[in-house]
PQR file of N, CA, C, O and H, with PARSE charges and radii, in Angstrom:
ATOM      1  N   MET A   1      96.151  97.566  77.419 -0.4000 1.5000
ATOM      2  CA  MET A   1      96.698  96.229  77.207 -0.0000 2.0000
ATOM      3  C   MET A   1      96.110  95.291  78.263  0.5500 1.7000
ATOM      4  O   MET A   1      96.077  95.610  79.451 -0.5500 1.4000
ATOM      5  N   ALA A   2      95.660  94.158  77.814 -0.4000 1.5000
ATOM      6  CA  ALA A   2      95.101  93.163  78.728 -0.0000 2.0000
ATOM      7  C   ALA A   2      96.227  92.301  79.293  0.5500 1.7000
ATOM      8  O   ALA A   2      97.067  91.787  78.555 -0.5500 1.4000
ATOM      9  H   ALA A   2      95.687  93.898  76.849  0.4000 1.0000
ATOM     10  N   TYR A   3      96.226  92.157  80.592 -0.4000 1.5000
ATOM     11  CA  TYR A   3      97.249  91.352  81.253 -0.0000 2.0000
ATOM     12  C   TYR A   3      96.678  89.986  81.577  0.5500 1.7000
ATOM     13  O   TYR A   3      95.478  89.837  81.807 -0.5500 1.4000
ATOM     14  H   TYR A   3      95.543  92.575  81.192  0.4000 1.0000
ATOM     15  N   LYS A   4      97.549  88.993  81.594 -0.4000 1.5000
ATOM     16  CA  LYS A   4      97.119  87.627  81.852 -0.0000 2.0000
ATOM     17  C   LYS A   4      96.572  87.498  83.269  0.5500 1.7000
ATOM     18  O   LYS A   4      97.021  88.171  84.197 -0.5500 1.4000
ATOM     19  H   LYS A   4      98.524  89.114  81.408  0.4000 1.0000
ATOM     20  N   GLN A   5      95.602  86.625  83.403 -0.4000 1.5000
ATOM     21  CA  GLN A   5      94.975  86.391  84.702 -0.0000 2.0000
ATOM     22  C   GLN A   5      96.004  85.922  85.732  0.5500 1.7000
ATOM     23  O   GLN A   5      95.867  86.213  86.920 -0.5500 1.4000
ATOM     24  H   GLN A   5      95.237  86.078  82.649  0.4000 1.0000
ATOM     25  N   GLU A   6      97.029  85.200  85.285 -0.4000 1.5000
ATOM     26  CA  GLU A   6      98.056  84.707  86.216 -0.0000 2.0000
ATOM     27  C   GLU A   6      98.792  85.867  86.888  0.5500 1.7000
ATOM     28  O   GLU A   6      99.139  85.785  88.067 -0.5500 1.4000
ATOM     29  H   GLU A   6      97.141  84.964  84.320  0.4000 1.0000
ATOM     30  N   LEU A   7      99.031  86.958  86.131 -0.4000 1.5000
ATOM     31  CA  LEU A   7      99.703  88.122  86.705 -0.0000 2.0000
ATOM     32  C   LEU A   7      98.821  88.798  87.750  0.5500 1.7000
ATOM     33  O   LEU A   7      99.307  89.233  88.794 -0.5500 1.4000
ATOM     34  H   LEU A   7      98.749  87.024  85.173  0.4000 1.0000
ATOM     35  N   TRP A   8      97.524  88.883  87.465 -0.4000 1.5000
ATOM     36  CA  TRP A   8      96.601  89.471  88.438 -0.0000 2.0000
ATOM     37  C   TRP A   8      96.503  88.596  89.688  0.5500 1.7000
ATOM     38  O   TRP A   8      96.434  89.111  90.804 -0.5500 1.4000
ATOM     39  H   TRP A   8      97.129  88.529  86.618  0.4000 1.0000
ATOM     40  N   ASP A   9      96.497  87.287  89.505 -0.4000 1.5000
ATOM     41  CA  ASP A   9      96.436  86.373  90.647 -0.0000 2.0000
ATOM     42  C   ASP A   9      97.685  86.508  91.514  0.5500 1.7000
ATOM     43  O   ASP A   9      97.609  86.481  92.742 -0.5500 1.4000
ATOM     44  H   ASP A   9      96.553  86.868  88.598  0.4000 1.0000
ATOM     45  N   GLU A  10      98.841  86.654  90.852 -0.4000 1.5000
ATOM     46  CA  GLU A  10     100.094  86.824  91.584 -0.0000 2.0000
ATOM     47  C   GLU A  10     100.072  88.137  92.372  0.5500 1.7000
ATOM     48  O   GLU A  10     100.463  88.168  93.539 -0.5500 1.4000
ATOM     49  H   GLU A  10      98.903  86.676  89.854  0.4000 1.0000
ATOM     50  N   ALA A  11      99.616  89.214  91.735 -0.4000 1.5000
ATOM     51  CA  ALA A  11      99.532  90.508  92.416 -0.0000 2.0000
ATOM     52  C   ALA A  11      98.559  90.431  93.591  0.5500 1.7000
ATOM     53  O   ALA A  11      98.822  90.981  94.660 -0.5500 1.4000
ATOM     54  H   ALA A  11      99.299  89.188  90.787  0.4000 1.0000
ATOM     55  N   LYS A  12      97.446  89.752  93.387 -0.4000 1.5000
ATOM     56  CA  LYS A  12      96.445  89.600  94.442 -0.0000 2.0000
ATOM     57  C   LYS A  12      97.034  88.877  95.642  0.5500 1.7000
ATOM     58  O   LYS A  12      96.802  89.263  96.788 -0.5500 1.4000
ATOM     59  H   LYS A  12      97.232  89.305  92.519  0.4000 1.0000
ATOM     60  N   ARG A  13      97.794  87.831  95.371 -0.4000 1.5000
ATOM     61  CA  ARG A  13      98.394  87.034  96.443 -0.0000 2.0000
ATOM     62  C   ARG A  13      99.510  87.802  97.148  0.5500 1.7000
ATOM     63  O   ARG A  13      99.531  87.875  98.376 -0.5500 1.4000
ATOM     64  H   ARG A  13      97.983  87.518  94.440  0.4000 1.0000
ATOM     65  N   LYS A  14     100.432  88.374  96.381 -0.4000 1.5000
ATOM     66  CA  LYS A  14     101.583  89.051  96.973 -0.0000 2.0000
ATOM     67  C   LYS A  14     101.209  90.334  97.702  0.5500 1.7000
ATOM     68  O   LYS A  14     101.811  90.672  98.721 -0.5500 1.4000
ATOM     69  H   LYS A  14     100.415  88.315  95.383  0.4000 1.0000
ATOM     70  N   CYS A  15     100.223  91.041  97.186 -0.4000 1.5000
ATOM     71  CA  CYS A  15      99.821  92.322  97.779 -0.0000 2.0000
ATOM     72  C   CYS A  15      98.706  92.166  98.801  0.5500 1.7000
ATOM     73  O   CYS A  15      98.305  93.135  99.445 -0.5500 1.4000
ATOM     74  H   CYS A  15      99.734  90.766  96.358  0.4000 1.0000
ATOM     75  N   ARG A  16      98.205  90.943  98.949 -0.4000 1.5000
ATOM     76  CA  ARG A  16      97.110  90.644  99.874 -0.0000 2.0000
ATOM     77  C   ARG A  16      95.880  91.493  99.564  0.5500 1.7000
ATOM     78  O   ARG A  16      95.336  92.176 100.431 -0.5500 1.4000
ATOM     79  H   ARG A  16      98.531  90.155  98.425  0.4000 1.0000
ATOM     80  N   LEU A  17      95.462  91.430  98.308 -0.4000 1.5000
ATOM     81  CA  LEU A  17      94.319  92.204  97.839 -0.0000 2.0000
ATOM     82  C   LEU A  17      93.093  91.323  97.709  0.5500 1.7000
ATOM     83  O   LEU A  17      93.190  90.100  97.598 -0.5500 1.4000
ATOM     84  H   LEU A  17      95.904  90.875  97.603  0.4000 1.0000
ATOM     85  N   GLY A  18      91.945  91.967  97.725 -0.4000 1.5000
ATOM     86  CA  GLY A  18      90.685  91.273  97.513 -0.0000 2.0000
ATOM     87  C   GLY A  18      90.205  91.485  96.089  0.5500 1.7000
ATOM     88  O   GLY A  18      90.842  92.188  95.306 -0.5500 1.4000
ATOM     89  H   GLY A  18      91.866  92.960  97.816  0.4000 1.0000
ATOM     90  N   ASP A  19      89.082  90.873  95.762 -0.4000 1.5000
ATOM     91  CA  ASP A  19      88.513  91.013  94.417 -0.0000 2.0000
ATOM     92  C   ASP A  19      88.155  92.468  94.115  0.5500 1.7000
ATOM     93  O   ASP A  19      88.295  92.921  92.979 -0.5500 1.4000
ATOM     94  H   ASP A  19      88.564  90.302  96.398  0.4000 1.0000
ATOM     95  N   GLU A  20      87.697  93.194  95.128 -0.4000 1.5000
ATOM     96  CA  GLU A  20      87.302  94.590  94.939 -0.0000 2.0000
ATOM     97  C   GLU A  20      88.504  95.459  94.549  0.5500 1.7000
ATOM     98  O   GLU A  20      88.396  96.299  93.655 -0.5500 1.4000
ATOM     99  H   GLU A  20      87.583  92.826  96.051  0.4000 1.0000
ATOM    100  N   GLU A  21      89.639  95.260  95.211 -0.4000 1.5000
ATOM    101  CA  GLU A  21      90.843  96.036  94.890 -0.0000 2.0000
ATOM    102  C   GLU A  21      91.365  95.699  93.498  0.5500 1.7000
ATOM    103  O   GLU A  21      91.841  96.580  92.782 -0.5500 1.4000
ATOM    104  H   GLU A  21      89.727  94.577  95.936  0.4000 1.0000
ATOM    105  N   ILE A  22      91.278  94.439  93.119 -0.4000 1.5000
ATOM    106  CA  ILE A  22      91.705  94.043  91.772 -0.0000 2.0000
ATOM    107  C   ILE A  22      90.791  94.680  90.736  0.5500 1.7000
ATOM    108  O   ILE A  22      91.258  95.129  89.689 -0.5500 1.4000
ATOM    109  H   ILE A  22      90.892  93.724  93.701  0.4000 1.0000
ATOM    110  N   ARG A  23      89.496  94.723  91.016 -0.4000 1.5000
ATOM    111  CA  ARG A  23      88.550  95.367  90.094 -0.0000 2.0000
ATOM    112  C   ARG A  23      88.884  96.849  89.936  0.5500 1.7000
ATOM    113  O   ARG A  23      88.897  97.378  88.824 -0.5500 1.4000
ATOM    114  H   ARG A  23      89.116  94.358  91.867  0.4000 1.0000
ATOM    115  N   MET A  24      89.151  97.508  91.056 -0.4000 1.5000
ATOM    116  CA  MET A  24      89.492  98.929  91.006 -0.0000 2.0000
ATOM    117  C   MET A  24      90.768  99.158  90.199  0.5500 1.7000
ATOM    118  O   MET A  24      90.828 100.062  89.366 -0.5500 1.4000
ATOM    119  H   MET A  24      89.140  97.079  91.959  0.4000 1.0000
ATOM    120  N   ALA A  25      91.778  98.340  90.447 -0.4000 1.5000
ATOM    121  CA  ALA A  25      93.057  98.483  89.741 -0.0000 2.0000
ATOM    122  C   ALA A  25      92.867  98.283  88.240  0.5500 1.7000
ATOM    123  O   ALA A  25      93.423  99.028  87.434 -0.5500 1.4000
ATOM    124  H   ALA A  25      91.728  97.605  91.124  0.4000 1.0000
ATOM    125  N   ARG A  26      92.090  97.290  87.874 -0.4000 1.5000
ATOM    126  CA  ARG A  26      91.826  97.047  86.450 -0.0000 2.0000
ATOM    127  C   ARG A  26      91.055  98.197  85.827  0.5500 1.7000
ATOM    128  O   ARG A  26      91.342  98.613  84.704 -0.5500 1.4000
ATOM    129  H   ARG A  26      91.638  96.685  88.529  0.4000 1.0000
ATOM    130  N   GLU A  27      90.077  98.707  86.558 -0.4000 1.5000
ATOM    131  CA  GLU A  27      89.259  99.809  86.063 -0.0000 2.0000
ATOM    132  C   GLU A  27      90.115 101.059  85.827  0.5500 1.7000
ATOM    133  O   GLU A  27      89.868 101.818  84.890 -0.5500 1.4000
ATOM    134  H   GLU A  27      89.844  98.369  87.470  0.4000 1.0000
ATOM    135  N   MET A  28      91.118 101.267  86.681 -0.4000 1.5000
ATOM    136  CA  MET A  28      91.993 102.420  86.526 -0.0000 2.0000
ATOM    137  C   MET A  28      93.099 102.177  85.502  0.5500 1.7000
ATOM    138  O   MET A  28      93.850 103.094  85.169 -0.5500 1.4000
ATOM    139  H   MET A  28      91.319 100.651  87.442  0.4000 1.0000
ATOM    140  N   GLY A  29      93.201 100.949  85.002 -0.4000 1.5000
ATOM    141  CA  GLY A  29      94.205 100.644  83.993 -0.0000 2.0000
ATOM    142  C   GLY A  29      95.588 100.402  84.560  0.5500 1.7000
ATOM    143  O   GLY A  29      96.588 100.586  83.866 -0.5500 1.4000
ATOM    144  H   GLY A  29      92.591 100.204  85.272  0.4000 1.0000
ATOM    145  N   LEU A  30      95.653  99.987  85.822 -0.4000 1.5000
ATOM    146  CA  LEU A  30      96.953  99.724  86.432 -0.0000 2.0000
ATOM    147  C   LEU A  30      97.524  98.406  85.937  0.5500 1.7000
ATOM    148  O   LEU A  30      96.801  97.524  85.475 -0.5500 1.4000
ATOM    149  H   LEU A  30      94.841  99.838  86.385  0.4000 1.0000
ATOM    150  N   ASN A  31      98.821  98.299  86.046 -0.4000 1.5000
ATOM    151  CA  ASN A  31      99.560  97.121  85.643 -0.0000 2.0000
ATOM    152  C   ASN A  31      99.754  96.236  86.873  0.5500 1.7000
ATOM    153  O   ASN A  31     100.147  96.750  87.920 -0.5500 1.4000
ATOM    154  H   ASN A  31      99.408  99.016  86.421  0.4000 1.0000
ATOM    155  N   PRO A  32      99.496  94.930  86.796 -0.5600 1.5000
ATOM    156  CA  PRO A  32      99.697  94.079  87.981  0.2800 2.0000
ATOM    157  C   PRO A  32     101.150  94.081  88.462  0.5500 1.7000
ATOM    158  O   PRO A  32     101.409  93.909  89.653 -0.5500 1.4000
ATOM    159  N   LYS A  33     102.089  94.273  87.545 -0.4000 1.5000
ATOM    160  CA  LYS A  33     103.500  94.335  87.949 -0.0000 2.0000
ATOM    161  C   LYS A  33     103.781  95.580  88.777  0.5500 1.7000
ATOM    162  O   LYS A  33     104.605  95.549  89.691 -0.5500 1.4000
ATOM    163  H   LYS A  33     101.878  94.412  86.577  0.4000 1.0000
ATOM    164  N   SER A  34     103.089  96.691  88.455 -0.4000 1.5000
ATOM    165  CA  SER A  34     103.297  97.920  89.225 -0.0000 2.0000
ATOM    166  C   SER A  34     102.756  97.772  90.642  0.5500 1.7000
ATOM    167  O   SER A  34     103.294  98.362  91.580 -0.5500 1.4000
ATOM    168  H   SER A  34     102.420  96.717  87.713  0.4000 1.0000
ATOM    169  N   LEU A  35     101.697  96.987  90.800 -0.4000 1.5000
ATOM    170  CA  LEU A  35     101.178  96.740  92.146 -0.0000 2.0000
ATOM    171  C   LEU A  35     102.214  96.007  92.987  0.5500 1.7000
ATOM    172  O   LEU A  35     102.433  96.338  94.152 -0.5500 1.4000
ATOM    173  H   LEU A  35     101.260  96.508  90.039  0.4000 1.0000
ATOM    174  N   ILE A  36     102.847  95.012  92.382 -0.4000 1.5000
ATOM    175  CA  ILE A  36     103.866  94.231  93.093 -0.0000 2.0000
ATOM    176  C   ILE A  36     105.069  95.113  93.422  0.5500 1.7000
ATOM    177  O   ILE A  36     105.640  95.002  94.507 -0.5500 1.4000
ATOM    178  H   ILE A  36     102.670  94.743  91.435  0.4000 1.0000
ATOM    179  N   LYS A  37     105.456  95.989  92.492 -0.4000 1.5000
ATOM    180  CA  LYS A  37     106.597  96.880  92.732 -0.0000 2.0000
ATOM    181  C   LYS A  37     106.329  97.854  93.867  0.5500 1.7000
ATOM    182  O   LYS A  37     107.267  98.314  94.518 -0.5500 1.4000
ATOM    183  H   LYS A  37     104.992  96.079  91.611  0.4000 1.0000
ATOM    184  N   ASN A  38     105.062  98.177  94.116 -0.4000 1.5000
ATOM    185  CA  ASN A  38     104.727  99.165  95.138 -0.0000 2.0000
ATOM    186  C   ASN A  38     104.466  98.566  96.511  0.5500 1.7000
ATOM    187  O   ASN A  38     103.950  99.255  97.391 -0.5500 1.4000
ATOM    188  H   ASN A  38     104.300  97.804  93.587  0.4000 1.0000
ATOM    189  N   ILE A  39     104.805  97.316  96.710 -0.4000 1.5000
ATOM    190  CA  ILE A  39     104.699  96.721  98.036 -0.0000 2.0000
ATOM    191  C   ILE A  39     105.747  97.404  98.918  0.5500 1.7000
ATOM    192  O   ILE A  39     106.930  97.395  98.579 -0.5500 1.4000
ATOM    193  H   ILE A  39     105.224  96.757  95.994  0.4000 1.0000
ATOM    194  N   PRO A  40     105.332  97.999 100.046 -0.5600 1.5000
ATOM    195  CA  PRO A  40     106.301  98.717 100.883  0.2800 2.0000
ATOM    196  C   PRO A  40     107.309  97.775 101.537  0.5500 1.7000
ATOM    197  O   PRO A  40     106.969  96.694 102.019 -0.5500 1.4000
ATOM    198  N   ASN A  41     108.544  98.224 101.533 -0.4000 1.5000
ATOM    199  CA  ASN A  41     109.637  97.522 102.193 -0.0000 2.0000
ATOM    200  C   ASN A  41     109.623  97.921 103.674  0.5500 1.7000
ATOM    201  O   ASN A  41     109.011  98.928 104.031 -0.5500 1.4000
ATOM    202  H   ASN A  41     108.820  99.102 101.142  0.4000 1.0000
ATOM    203  N   LYS A  42     110.274  97.161 104.522 -0.4000 1.5000
ATOM    204  CA  LYS A  42     110.318  97.507 105.945 -0.0000 2.0000
ATOM    205  C   LYS A  42     110.989  98.856 106.174  0.5500 1.7000
ATOM    206  O   LYS A  42     110.701  99.532 107.162 -0.5500 1.4000
ATOM    207  H   LYS A  42     110.771  96.343 104.232  0.4000 1.0000
ATOM    208  N   LYS A  43     111.880  99.252 105.271 -0.4000 1.5000
ATOM    209  CA  LYS A  43     112.568 100.540 105.396 -0.0000 2.0000
ATOM    210  C   LYS A  43     111.734 101.686 104.852  0.5500 1.7000
ATOM    211  O   LYS A  43     112.075 102.850 105.059 -0.5500 1.4000
ATOM    212  H   LYS A  43     112.114  98.703 104.468  0.4000 1.0000
ATOM    213  N   GLU A  44     110.653 101.377 104.163 -0.4000 1.5000
ATOM    214  CA  GLU A  44     109.788 102.387 103.565 -0.0000 2.0000
ATOM    215  C   GLU A  44     108.525 102.566 104.406  0.5500 1.7000
ATOM    216  O   GLU A  44     107.415 102.288 103.953 -0.5500 1.4000
ATOM    217  H   GLU A  44     110.376 100.431 103.994  0.4000 1.0000
ATOM    218  N   MET A  45     108.718 103.031 105.627 -0.4000 1.5000
ATOM    219  CA  MET A  45     107.595 103.185 106.553 -0.0000 2.0000
ATOM    220  C   MET A  45     106.599 104.240 106.080  0.5500 1.7000
ATOM    221  O   MET A  45     105.437 104.215 106.484 -0.5500 1.4000
ATOM    222  H   MET A  45     109.620 103.257 105.995  0.4000 1.0000
ATOM    223  N   TRP A  46     107.036 105.158 105.237 -0.4000 1.5000
ATOM    224  CA  TRP A  46     106.172 106.222 104.726 -0.0000 2.0000
ATOM    225  C   TRP A  46     105.198 105.713 103.673  0.5500 1.7000
ATOM    226  O   TRP A  46     104.183 106.356 103.403 -0.5500 1.4000
ATOM    227  H   TRP A  46     107.981 105.179 104.909  0.4000 1.0000
ATOM    228  N   LYS A  47     105.496 104.572 103.083 -0.4000 1.5000
ATOM    229  CA  LYS A  47     104.691 104.047 101.976 -0.0000 2.0000
ATOM    230  C   LYS A  47     103.454 103.318 102.503  0.5500 1.7000
ATOM    231  O   LYS A  47     103.550 102.485 103.404 -0.5500 1.4000
ATOM    232  H   LYS A  47     106.320 104.050 103.303  0.4000 1.0000
ATOM    233  N   ALA A  48     102.311 103.638 101.939 -0.4000 1.5000
ATOM    234  CA  ALA A  48     101.053 102.989 102.345 -0.0000 2.0000
ATOM    235  C   ALA A  48     100.986 101.584 101.750  0.5500 1.7000
ATOM    236  O   ALA A  48     101.572 101.336 100.696 -0.5500 1.4000
ATOM    237  H   ALA A  48     102.233 104.315 101.207  0.4000 1.0000
ATOM    238  N   PRO A  49     100.287 100.668 102.402 -0.5600 1.5000
ATOM    239  CA  PRO A  49     100.073  99.346 101.805  0.2800 2.0000
ATOM    240  C   PRO A  49      99.356  99.486 100.463  0.5500 1.7000
ATOM    241  O   PRO A  49      98.614 100.443 100.242 -0.5500 1.4000
ATOM    242  N   VAL A  50      99.582  98.536  99.584 -0.4000 1.5000
ATOM    243  CA  VAL A  50      99.025  98.599  98.231 -0.0000 2.0000
ATOM    244  C   VAL A  50      97.504  98.716  98.270  0.5500 1.7000
ATOM    245  O   VAL A  50      96.915  99.441  97.469 -0.5500 1.4000
ATOM    246  H   VAL A  50     100.184  97.758  99.764  0.4000 1.0000
ATOM    247  N   LYS A  51      96.878  98.014  99.188 -0.4000 1.5000
ATOM    248  CA  LYS A  51      95.417  98.054  99.313 -0.0000 2.0000
ATOM    249  C   LYS A  51      94.934  99.487  99.571  0.5500 1.7000
ATOM    250  O   LYS A  51      93.993  99.952  98.929 -0.5500 1.4000
ATOM    251  H   LYS A  51      97.357  97.426  99.839  0.4000 1.0000
ATOM    252  N   ASP A  52      95.579 100.178 100.509 -0.4000 1.5000
ATOM    253  CA  ASP A  52      95.210 101.560 100.826 -0.0000 2.0000
ATOM    254  C   ASP A  52      95.527 102.489  99.661  0.5500 1.7000
ATOM    255  O   ASP A  52      94.758 103.403  99.363 -0.5500 1.4000
ATOM    256  H   ASP A  52      96.343  99.800 101.031  0.4000 1.0000
ATOM    257  N   TRP A  53      96.644 102.257  99.012 -0.4000 1.5000
ATOM    258  CA  TRP A  53      97.073 103.060  97.868 -0.0000 2.0000
ATOM    259  C   TRP A  53      96.028 103.003  96.746  0.5500 1.7000
ATOM    260  O   TRP A  53      95.677 104.027  96.159 -0.5500 1.4000
ATOM    261  H   TRP A  53      97.269 101.515  99.254  0.4000 1.0000
ATOM    262  N   ILE A  54      95.542 101.804  96.461 -0.4000 1.5000
ATOM    263  CA  ILE A  54      94.537 101.629  95.408 -0.0000 2.0000
ATOM    264  C   ILE A  54      93.245 102.364  95.795  0.5500 1.7000
ATOM    265  O   ILE A  54      92.666 103.075  94.974 -0.5500 1.4000
ATOM    266  H   ILE A  54      95.827 100.972  96.938  0.4000 1.0000
ATOM    267  N   HIS A  55      92.796 102.192  97.041 -0.4000 1.5000
ATOM    268  CA  HIS A  55      91.566 102.849  97.489 -0.0000 2.0000
ATOM    269  C   HIS A  55      91.682 104.364  97.402  0.5500 1.7000
ATOM    270  O   HIS A  55      90.761 105.031  96.929 -0.5500 1.4000
ATOM    271  H   HIS A  55      93.266 101.615  97.708  0.4000 1.0000
ATOM    272  N   ASP A  56      92.813 104.916  97.859 -0.4000 1.5000
ATOM    273  CA  ASP A  56      93.006 106.374  97.819 -0.0000 2.0000
ATOM    274  C   ASP A  56      93.000 106.890  96.389  0.5500 1.7000
ATOM    275  O   ASP A  56      92.352 107.892  96.088 -0.5500 1.4000
ATOM    276  H   ASP A  56      93.561 104.375  98.243  0.4000 1.0000
ATOM    277  N   MET A  57      93.718 106.211  95.513 -0.4000 1.5000
ATOM    278  CA  MET A  57      93.798 106.639  94.124 -0.0000 2.0000
ATOM    279  C   MET A  57      92.423 106.542  93.453  0.5500 1.7000
ATOM    280  O   MET A  57      92.043 107.432  92.692 -0.5500 1.4000
ATOM    281  H   MET A  57      94.245 105.397  95.757  0.4000 1.0000
ATOM    282  N   TYR A  58      91.691 105.484  93.728 -0.4000 1.5000
ATOM    283  CA  TYR A  58      90.366 105.291  93.137 -0.0000 2.0000
ATOM    284  C   TYR A  58      89.407 106.397  93.584  0.5500 1.7000
ATOM    285  O   TYR A  58      88.667 106.958  92.776 -0.5500 1.4000
ATOM    286  H   TYR A  58      92.000 104.762  94.347  0.4000 1.0000
ATOM    287  N   GLU A  59      89.434 106.700  94.889 -0.4000 1.5000
ATOM    288  CA  GLU A  59      88.569 107.762  95.409 -0.0000 2.0000
ATOM    289  C   GLU A  59      88.916 109.111  94.793  0.5500 1.7000
ATOM    290  O   GLU A  59      88.018 109.880  94.447 -0.5500 1.4000
ATOM    291  H   GLU A  59      90.035 106.245  95.545  0.4000 1.0000
ATOM    292  N   ASP A  60      90.212 109.412  94.649 -0.4000 1.5000
ATOM    293  CA  ASP A  60      90.636 110.673  94.025 -0.0000 2.0000
ATOM    294  C   ASP A  60      90.133 110.763  92.591  0.5500 1.7000
ATOM    295  O   ASP A  60      89.617 111.801  92.175 -0.5500 1.4000
ATOM    296  H   ASP A  60      90.941 108.788  94.930  0.4000 1.0000
ATOM    297  N   ARG A  61      90.279 109.691  91.845 -0.4000 1.5000
ATOM    298  CA  ARG A  61      89.840 109.699  90.443 -0.0000 2.0000
ATOM    299  C   ARG A  61      88.328 109.826  90.335  0.5500 1.7000
ATOM    300  O   ARG A  61      87.825 110.508  89.442 -0.5500 1.4000
ATOM    301  H   ARG A  61      90.698 108.848  92.183  0.4000 1.0000
ATOM    302  N   GLN A  62      87.600 109.177  91.232 -0.4000 1.5000
ATOM    303  CA  GLN A  62      86.136 109.270  91.210 -0.0000 2.0000
ATOM    304  C   GLN A  62      85.706 110.708  91.509  0.5500 1.7000
ATOM    305  O   GLN A  62      84.813 111.248  90.856 -0.5500 1.4000
ATOM    306  H   GLN A  62      88.009 108.623  91.958  0.4000 1.0000
ATOM    307  N   ARG A  63      86.350 111.317  92.501 -0.4000 1.5000
ATOM    308  CA  ARG A  63      86.009 112.685  92.880 -0.0000 2.0000
ATOM    309  C   ARG A  63      86.295 113.643  91.727  0.5500 1.7000
ATOM    310  O   ARG A  63      85.481 114.519  91.436 -0.5500 1.4000
ATOM    311  H   ARG A  63      87.075 110.878  93.032  0.4000 1.0000
ATOM    312  N   ARG A  64      87.444 113.483  91.069 -0.4000 1.5000
ATOM    313  CA  ARG A  64      87.791 114.354  89.945 -0.0000 2.0000
ATOM    314  C   ARG A  64      86.819 114.192  88.785  0.5500 1.7000
ATOM    315  O   ARG A  64      86.423 115.179  88.165 -0.5500 1.4000
ATOM    316  H   ARG A  64      88.105 112.771  91.306  0.4000 1.0000
ATOM    317  N   SER A  65      86.433 112.957  88.489 -0.4000 1.5000
ATOM    318  CA  SER A  65      85.512 112.746  87.375 -0.0000 2.0000
ATOM    319  C   SER A  65      84.130 113.322  87.691  0.5500 1.7000
ATOM    320  O   SER A  65      83.451 113.818  86.792 -0.5500 1.4000
ATOM    321  H   SER A  65      86.755 112.156  88.993  0.4000 1.0000
ATOM    322  N   GLU A  66      83.708 113.262  88.955 -0.4000 1.5000
ATOM    323  CA  GLU A  66      82.435 113.871  89.347 -0.0000 2.0000
ATOM    324  C   GLU A  66      82.497 115.391  89.196  0.5500 1.7000
ATOM    325  O   GLU A  66      81.549 116.009  88.711 -0.5500 1.4000
ATOM    326  H   GLU A  66      84.259 112.859  89.685  0.4000 1.0000
ATOM    327  N   GLN A  67      83.605 115.986  89.610 -0.4000 1.5000
ATOM    328  CA  GLN A  67      83.767 117.436  89.489 -0.0000 2.0000
ATOM    329  C   GLN A  67      83.784 117.855  88.027  0.5500 1.7000
ATOM    330  O   GLN A  67      83.199 118.876  87.664 -0.5500 1.4000
ATOM    331  H   GLN A  67      84.375 115.484  90.004  0.4000 1.0000
ATOM    332  N   GLU A  68      84.445 117.081  87.196 -0.4000 1.5000
ATOM    333  CA  GLU A  68      84.513 117.384  85.769 -0.0000 2.0000
ATOM    334  C   GLU A  68      83.122 117.286  85.134  0.5500 1.7000
ATOM    335  O   GLU A  68      82.750 118.126  84.314 -0.5500 1.4000
ATOM    336  H   GLU A  68      84.920 116.252  87.490  0.4000 1.0000
ATOM    337  N   ALA A  69      82.375 116.281  85.505 -0.4000 1.5000
ATOM    338  CA  ALA A  69      81.017 116.117  84.972 -0.0000 2.0000
ATOM    339  C   ALA A  69      80.135 117.284  85.414  0.5500 1.7000
ATOM    340  O   ALA A  69      79.302 117.765  84.646 -0.5500 1.4000
ATOM    341  H   ALA A  69      82.677 115.599  86.171  0.4000 1.0000
ATOM    342  N   LYS A  70      80.321 117.732  86.648 -0.4000 1.5000
ATOM    343  CA  LYS A  70      79.552 118.853  87.161 -0.0000 2.0000
ATOM    344  C   LYS A  70      79.885 120.131  86.382  0.5500 1.7000
ATOM    345  O   LYS A  70      78.993 120.909  86.045 -0.5500 1.4000
ATOM    346  H   LYS A  70      80.998 117.341  87.272  0.4000 1.0000
ATOM    347  N   ARG A  71      81.190 120.341  86.098 -0.4000 1.5000
ATOM    348  CA  ARG A  71      81.608 121.518  85.340 -0.0000 2.0000
ATOM    349  C   ARG A  71      81.049 121.500  83.924  0.5500 1.7000
ATOM    350  O   ARG A  71      80.597 122.526  83.415 -0.5500 1.4000
ATOM    351  H   ARG A  71      81.915 119.709  86.372  0.4000 1.0000
ATOM    352  N   LYS A  72      81.082 120.345  83.297 -0.4000 1.5000
ATOM    353  CA  LYS A  72      80.551 120.227  81.936 -0.0000 2.0000
ATOM    354  C   LYS A  72      79.053 120.512  81.915  0.5500 1.7000
ATOM    355  O   LYS A  72      78.547 121.151  80.993 -0.5500 1.4000
ATOM    356  H   LYS A  72      81.449 119.512  83.710  0.4000 1.0000
ATOM    357  N   LYS A  73      78.360 120.041  82.922 -0.4000 1.5000
ATOM    358  CA  LYS A  73      76.918 120.256  83.002 -0.0000 2.0000
ATOM    359  C   LYS A  73      76.614 121.735  83.162  0.5500 1.7000
ATOM    360  O   LYS A  73      75.669 122.234  82.551 -0.5500 1.4000
ATOM    361  H   LYS A  73      78.771 119.521  83.671  0.4000 1.0000
ATOM    362  N   GLN A  74      77.395 122.453  83.971 -0.4000 1.5000
ATOM    363  CA  GLN A  74      77.184 123.875  84.184 -0.0000 2.0000
ATOM    364  C   GLN A  74      77.516 124.681  82.924  0.5500 1.7000
ATOM    365  O   GLN A  74      76.858 125.685  82.651 -0.5500 1.4000
ATOM    366  H   GLN A  74      78.163 122.048  84.467  0.4000 1.0000
ATOM    367  N   ASN A  75      78.511 124.266  82.164 -0.4000 1.5000
ATOM    368  CA  ASN A  75      78.923 124.986  80.968 -0.0000 2.0000
ATOM    369  C   ASN A  75      77.921 124.835  79.824  0.5500 1.7000
ATOM    370  O   ASN A  75      77.849 125.697  78.948 -0.5500 1.4000
ATOM    371  H   ASN A  75      79.045 123.450  82.386  0.4000 1.0000
ATOM    372  N   HIS A  76      77.169 123.777  79.826 -0.4000 1.5000
ATOM    373  CA  HIS A  76      76.199 123.537  78.760 -0.0000 2.0000
ATOM    374  C   HIS A  76      74.880 124.268  78.973  0.5500 1.7000
ATOM    375  O   HIS A  76      74.008 124.225  78.105 -0.5500 1.4000
ATOM    376  H   HIS A  76      77.228 123.077  80.537  0.4000 1.0000
ATOM    377  N   ARG A  77      74.722 124.918  80.079 -0.4000 1.5000
ATOM    378  CA  ARG A  77      73.461 125.633  80.375 -0.0000 2.0000
ATOM    379  C   ARG A  77      73.405 126.934  79.661  0.5500 1.7000
ATOM    380  O   ARG A  77      72.425 127.667  79.790 -0.5500 1.4000
ATOM    381  H   ARG A  77      75.430 124.953  80.784  0.4000 1.0000
TER
END
């Protein structure tokens, strides 16, 4: 589902994200409302900032897709 640009702009502003983080979030199919919901509260010291959360999730997904591609390549031999 395509979300309105206004929602992405709001998430970018509230979460203090850059264009790169917004691109990553869109590429992963995240919802701009979920980004806003995941802003850590002062009582949630364990929660990573949204910017770090997006980077970690993106790196994990990239690593998994690379491993999957490697497995498929080995199975086709």
